[in-house]
N, C-alpha and C positions, 0 to 999 in steps of 0.2 A: 623672413626675420624668427619666424617660429620656431624654425630648424637651427638656427642660430643659438636663441635661448636655450633651446631644447642641451643644446649641445654642450655650453658652458652651464647649466645647473650638473649635466652630468658629470663633466670634468673637477669643477667643486664636491661633488660628493665623495665622489675618489679620490681626488687632493685633501677633503676631511677621514677618509676610512685611512688613509695610507698615512695620515701624520698619528692617529690614535693608536694605531698600530706598533709603528715603531715607536712611539713612546711607551708605551707598555712590557714595549721587549726589552726597549733599556730598564724600565720601572722596575720588573723581573728580573735581568741580570747584572746590572748595578746598584743597583739600589738608587735609580736618579725618576725625578718627577715632572715631566715639565709643567705640569699644573700647580706646582710647587709655589711655582714663581709671585702668584698667582692671591695666594693662601693666607700673606703677611699678615 
């Protein structure tokens, strides 16, 4: 059970890091920012 939880946590961290990286790339290249949707 502990290994499953560890695997899920690692996968979640990778997904969040990937999302932040893509968001940063889009923001730099096209002026888009996903987080702008939450800043209204």
